[in-house]
Every structure is written in structure tokens, then in C-alpha cells.
N, C-alpha and C positions, 0 to 999 in steps of 0.2 A: 480262806481266812479262818474258818472254823478249825481246820486241822492245825494251823499255826498257833492258835490260842493254847493248844496243849503243849506247845514248844517254847512259848514265852513265859518265863518265870519272873515275876515282879518282886524285887527285894523290898520287904517292909522294914527298911532301916530307919525306924522311928522310935522315939523314946517312951511311948506309952501305948497301951491298948486303945485308948480313946482316939489317938491320932491314926492308928492303924485301921480302926473301924471306919473312920472318916475317909481314908484313902480307898479302902475296899468299896465303900459306898459310892464314891465318885467314879471309880473304874467300872462298876456294874458288871454287865455281861461281857465287856470287852476283854476281861482278864479271867482266866480259869485256874491259874497256878500261882502260888505265892511262896516266897522264901522268908523264913524267920531265922534270924541269926542271933548272936549274943545279946545285942542291945535290947531287942524286944523280948527275947526268951527270958531274960532276967528281970523283966518288968511285967510279968503276967502273960507272956506270949505263949507259953505251953498250953494254958487253958484256952487261949484264943485260937491256937492251932486246932484244937478239938472242935471249937465252934465253926471254924472254916470248913473242916471236914464234914461236919453235920449239915452245913449249908450247900454241900455238893462241890466245894472247891478242892483242888489238890494242894498239898503242902509239902514243901522241902524244908526240913530242919537242918540248918547249916551249923552244926555244933562241933564239928571237927574233933571227934573223940580220939583220945590217945591216952592209954594208961596200961596197967598190967592186964593180962588177958582176961582174968575173971571179971574185973571191973568193967572193961569194955563190953564183955558179953552180957552182963547184967544190965548195963545201960541200954544196949541194943534191944534187949527183951522188953524193957519198959517203954522205949520209944515205939516199938512195933505195936504195942497195945493202944497207942494213941490214934492209930489209923492213918498216919501220914504216909506219903508216897515215897519220899526220899530222905536219906540221912547221910551226912558226911562223916568219914573216918579218915584220919591222917594215913597216908598210904605206906605205913610200915608193915612189912609182911606178917609179923605175929599178930598185930592188932587187927589186920584185915581178916586173917584166918579165924580169929576168935569171933569177930563180928559176923562173918558168913555163917558159922556154925550156929550162932545164937539166933540169926534171922531166918533160918531154914523153915520153910512152910508158911511164912508170914505174909509174903507178897511185898515186903519192904525192899526197895531198891537202895542198895548200899553203894555210895560213891567214894572212891579213894581220892583224897586231895593230893595232887602232885606237887606243884610249886605255886605258891601264892602269886597272884598277878601283880602284887605290889613289890615283888622282889625281882632283882636282876642279878647278873653274875657277881657284881661287887657285893651285894647283900648276902648271897650264898657263901662267898668266900669268908666274909666276916663271921658268919654263923658256923664256920668250920667244915663246910662241904667242899670236896675236891672237884665236883662236877659243875659245869655250866648249866643253866636252866634246861636247855634242850636235852642234854645227856641225862640229867636226873629225871626229867619227865619220861623219857624213853624207858629208863630202868623201872620206874614206878608203874608205868603202864603195863609192862610185862609182868611185874609181880602181882598187880591187881587182877589181871586176866587169869593168871595161874591160880590165884586164891579163890576165884569164883565170884568176884565182886560184880555188882550190877552195872558199874560204869566208873568213869573218872571225872574229876573236875580239873580243868587245865585252862590256860590262856588259849583263846581262839588262834593265837599265833602258832600254837603247837597242835591244834585240833587235827589237821591233816596227818601229822605224824602219828598221833595217838590212834586215829581211826585206822591207819594202816597196820597198827600193832594189834588192836583188839578186835578188828573185823566189824561187820555191819550191825551186830545185834546189841552190843553194849552201849549204854548211854555215854555220850561225850558232852558234858555240861560246861559251858564257857561263861564265866563272869568277866568283868572288865570290858563290857560292851559299851561303846560310845558312838552315837550317830556322828556323821561327818561334821566337824566344826565344834563339837561339844568339848568342854574342858575335861582333861584326863583326871584331874584331882590327884589323889595319892596313888593311882594306878600307873604302872610303868610299861605294861605290855597290853595295850588296848587295841581293839579291832572293831570295825563297823558291823552292824547286824548282818548286812548282806554278805560281807566277806566271811563272817563266822559260819553262816549257813553253807556257803560254797566250799568251805574248808572241811565240812563234814560234822559240824556240831549238831547234836540232836536237840539240845535245849540251850537257850540263851537266858542268862540271868542279868536283868537290867534293874537298877535301883534308882540312883540319882537322876538320870535323864527323864524318868517318869515321875517319881515321887517328888522331885524338886521342881517340876514344871507347873506353870500357872494353870494350864488346862491339862490335867493328867490323862484324861481319856483321849484327847487329841494326840498327845505325845505317844501313848501306847499304840494308837491306831497307826501312826506314821511308822513306827518300828515294825509293826505287824505287816504293813504294806511292803516295806523294804524286804522283810523276810520272805514274803510270798513271791515277790519279783525275783529274788535270788534263787528260790527253789524251782522256778519254772525253767 
């Protein structure tokens, strides 16, 4: 169970630092790793990220950087100084190469975002992509590996494919995790915690099934127990 706490990332998808603090307090020692995305980051969450780091927690900043090379590099340098563990960059080759160069020597794990779990083939076609999700994920996984990224973010439905491309050492981080019977919400490619672990995911990102639960600690524990069982 202790080892799995390093692999479960709870998404603090909340509108204020006060609510995030409450969630972290309720989860206590059950959770060691938190994700901060746009919603909380733009509501004081970057300062809260530093507080979490100082309290001994790991932090994944899900900011999905994409810009000209210099801007991406300077942004990565600033994030590295926060002491967080992971940062997302959209898996465009130039952006990834700029990010890797900027993060060198910092210990920051850079994650390339492949295809959002809220998108399916129809969504990609509407956005102008010629590839289906699996083909695009394969291509971006290869490019992230070649750029020297620390890992990938992908649907657990593609985790086994990505693991086969990047090998055993890179992180494979899977959002869109839903326990059996849970509502999918706006996610279109969802997988259970156990299936994600069996597919080769190194880290699972879980937000609503834990943050939205009446008993958050019990919800986190149930997911951890399923992860442990799948890893055995």
C-alpha cells in the first residue's frame, strides 16, 4: 500500500485553495501525490503547490505548456524552481525538446500529453488531425521518447501500447480513471484502476471519484486497494 501511494495522484480539481486545503486535510497520510491543473493554478494554486512540497507531498502541475521554444523553456525553468515533481507539456516535438533542455539537471519529470482522454476519433477529425487516437498516441510516444522526456500522459486504454514504445523506465501517467460503476462524466476513454495498472501505467490520476466522494479517504483507500491487487 505504501508503494502505491507514490503511484496514485489525486487531482485537486477545486475552485479555491481553501477547498484544496480541506481535501488534503481529509485525505491525510492516505495520499502522497497531488495534481494541480488550470482551475486551481489560476486561483492561487501555484503558491499552494509550494506549500504541499514543503509539507513533504509530491505535486504534479498539469499546465500543458505549448508555445514558442523560448517561452516554453523559460516557463519550465520557473516551474523547476517550485520544487514540484511533474509538469505537462503538449507532445509537440519542438516544445518537448525545448522543455527537456530547460529542465536539465533539475530533477523535474516532464510529461508529454498525447491525446486528451475527453477526445475520440471524431473530435480529432474535427480538430484537423488525420490520425485516430491510437495512431496519434503512438507517434507522440515515439517523439517524446526521442526528445528525452520523462514520460507520457495517455488514456489507460493506450497505456500498454505506450509502455511497449517507451520501455520500462519512462513514466506512463493515466487520467480518466473511473472505478467500476462510476460515471464517466466528460471522459470518453475511461479505464478502471486495476486495468490501468495491469496495462503498464506507472501513475494513475484520479480526481472526481475521490474529490467528489462523501468519504474521500475511504474512496482513496478503495482505489489503492484495487491498485495493489492488480499489481500482485
